[in-house]
C-alpha positions as CSV (number, residue, x, y, z in Angstrom):
1,M,15.5,-43.0,2.2
2,A,12.2,-39.6,2.4
3,I,9.2,-41.1,2.6
4,M,6.7,-38.9,0.0
5,H,3.5,-38.4,1.2
6,R,1.0,-38.9,-2.0
7,D,-2.2,-38.1,-2.5
8,S,-4.1,-40.8,-4.7
9,L,-7.0,-38.5,-5.5
10,E,-5.3,-36.3,-7.1
11,E,-4.2,-39.2,-9.5
12,L,-8.2,-40.5,-9.5
13,T,-9.0,-36.8,-11.3
14,H,-7.5,-37.1,-14.0
15,W,-8.2,-40.4,-14.8
16,E,-10.6,-41.5,-17.3
17,P,-11.7,-45.3,-18.5
18,F,-14.9,-44.1,-20.6
19,R,-13.3,-41.7,-22.6
20,G,-13.2,-43.6,-25.3
21,I,-16.5,-45.3,-25.1
22,D,-18.3,-43.2,-27.2
23,R,-15.9,-43.1,-30.0
24,L,-16.6,-46.1,-30.1
25,H,-20.4,-46.1,-29.1
26,E,-20.7,-44.3,-33.3
27,E,-18.0,-46.7,-34.9
28,M,-19.7,-49.3,-34.0
29,N,-23.3,-47.4,-34.9
30,H,-22.0,-46.8,-37.9
31,L,-20.8,-50.1,-38.7
32,F,-24.5,-51.9,-38.2
33,E,-25.7,-49.3,-40.4
34,R,-23.9,-50.1,-43.1
35,F,-24.5,-53.6,-43.2
36,L,-28.0,-54.3,-41.5
37,P,-31.2,-53.4,-43.5
38,H,-33.5,-50.8,-41.4
39,G,-36.6,-51.1,-40.3
40,N,-38.5,-51.5,-42.7
41,G,-36.0,-54.8,-44.5
42,E,-34.7,-52.8,-46.9
43,A,-30.8,-53.0,-47.2
44,S,-28.5,-49.2,-46.7
45,T,-28.3,-48.0,-49.4
46,L,-24.4,-48.3,-49.0
47,S,-24.5,-52.0,-48.4
48,F,-21.5,-53.4,-50.1
49,V,-18.0,-51.6,-48.9
50,P,-14.9,-53.4,-51.2
51,A,-12.2,-54.8,-49.6
52,A,-8.9,-53.2,-49.7
53,E,-5.0,-54.2,-50.2
54,M,-2.9,-51.6,-50.2
55,E,0.9,-51.5,-50.6
56,E,3.8,-49.3,-50.9
57,T,7.0,-49.4,-52.1
58,D,10.3,-46.7,-53.0
59,D,8.3,-45.5,-56.0
60,V,4.5,-46.7,-56.1
61,I,2.2,-47.7,-54.4
62,H,-0.5,-51.0,-56.0
63,L,-4.1,-50.8,-54.3
64,K,-6.6,-53.4,-55.2
65,L,-10.3,-53.4,-54.3
66,E,-12.2,-56.9,-54.5
67,V,-15.5,-55.9,-57.1
68,P,-17.1,-58.7,-57.7
69,G,-20.1,-58.6,-60.2
70,L,-19.1,-55.0,-61.7
71,E,-16.8,-54.0,-64.8
72,A,-14.8,-50.9,-65.9
73,Q,-18.2,-48.5,-66.8
74,D,-19.3,-49.5,-63.7
75,L,-16.4,-47.7,-61.0
76,N,-15.7,-44.2,-60.7
77,V,-12.7,-43.9,-59.5
78,E,-10.5,-40.2,-58.3
79,V,-7.7,-39.6,-57.5
80,T,-5.7,-36.7,-55.3
81,D,-2.5,-36.2,-54.6
82,S,-3.4,-37.9,-51.0
83,S,-6.4,-39.5,-51.5
84,V,-8.7,-42.2,-53.7
85,V,-12.0,-42.3,-53.4
86,I,-13.8,-45.6,-55.8
87,Q,-17.5,-45.4,-56.3
88,G,-19.9,-48.0,-57.9
89,E,-22.7,-49.8,-58.4
90,R,-23.6,-53.4,-58.2
91,K,-27.3,-53.4,-59.6
92,S,-29.5,-56.7,-59.0
93,E,-30.9,-58.2,-62.4
94,S,-34.2,-59.6,-60.9
95,Q,-36.2,-61.8,-63.0
96,T,-37.2,-64.4,-60.8
97,E,-39.8,-62.8,-60.5
98,E,-41.8,-64.5,-62.2
99,K,-40.1,-67.7,-60.4
100,G,-39.8,-66.6,-56.7
101,M,-37.1,-65.6,-55.3
102,I,-36.4,-68.1,-52.1
103,R,-33.1,-66.9,-50.2
104,S,-30.5,-64.0,-51.9
105,E,-27.2,-62.8,-49.8
106,F,-26.3,-61.2,-52.6
107,S,-25.2,-56.9,-52.2
108,Y,-27.3,-54.7,-54.4
109,G,-26.5,-50.8,-54.4
110,Q,-24.2,-48.6,-54.4
111,F,-20.9,-48.0,-52.7
112,E,-18.4,-44.9,-51.4
113,R,-14.8,-46.6,-50.9
114,R,-12.1,-43.9,-49.7
115,L,-9.1,-44.5,-48.2
116,A,-6.4,-42.1,-47.3
117,L,-2.7,-42.6,-49.2
118,P,-0.1,-42.8,-47.4
119,S,2.1,-41.2,-49.5
120,P,1.7,-38.4,-52.0
121,V,1.0,-39.3,-55.5
122,Q,1.0,-38.0,-59.3
123,T,-2.6,-38.1,-60.5
124,D,-1.9,-38.0,-63.4
125,Q,0.2,-40.9,-64.3
126,V,-2.2,-43.5,-62.5
127,K,-3.3,-46.2,-64.2
128,A,-6.2,-48.6,-63.6
129,E,-8.1,-51.7,-64.6
130,C,-10.5,-54.3,-63.4
131,K,-9.9,-57.8,-64.1
132,N,-11.5,-60.9,-62.6
133,G,-13.2,-58.5,-60.0
134,V,-10.6,-56.9,-58.8
135,L,-9.5,-53.7,-59.6
136,S,-5.9,-53.0,-59.2
137,L,-4.3,-48.7,-58.9
138,T,-0.7,-48.2,-60.4
139,L,0.3,-45.0,-58.1
140,P,3.1,-43.3,-58.8
141,K,4.7,-41.9,-55.8
142,V,5.8,-38.4,-56.5
143,T,8.3,-35.6,-54.8
144,S,6.3,-32.0,-54.8
145,E,2.9,-32.3,-54.2
146,Q,0.6,-32.1,-56.4
147,R,-3.6,-30.6,-55.3
148,Q,-5.6,-31.3,-58.3
149,A,-8.3,-33.9,-58.4
150,V,-8.6,-36.3,-61.7
151,K,-10.9,-39.3,-62.6
152,I,-9.7,-42.4,-64.1
153,A,-11.3,-44.6,-67.0
154,V,-10.8,-47.7,-65.9
155,S,-10.2,-50.2,-68.7
């Protein structure tokens, strides 16, 4: 059996234990900026981010977003062959000024959610429905790629 000489310092020069820390720090800052109020007590303009659920079959991609309290006219949906952008605004109905607000944990303001799609879709065949606080998109897949953005009417 031959004895091999190894320089242990050579391995240490290539190892970077904190390589991902900077990226993690940026992501955490971004997360806190979206959900915590600024120094003046006002919430960020992106104070509401709807939760999403995506399911892919052989022929179609189903996308659902929770948008409680929003109607179809409050939403703007744009689809490209590789992504979906949902924008909207939850407006405050603050008529409690006379009685005085004790506590509010509701989120108000504009939001935008961009989601990458796992497969190209037929942008002209997308169907959207907003019912009971859930936006449901049906995105049929294509075999050949299409490269145009299409505004989708939400019913």
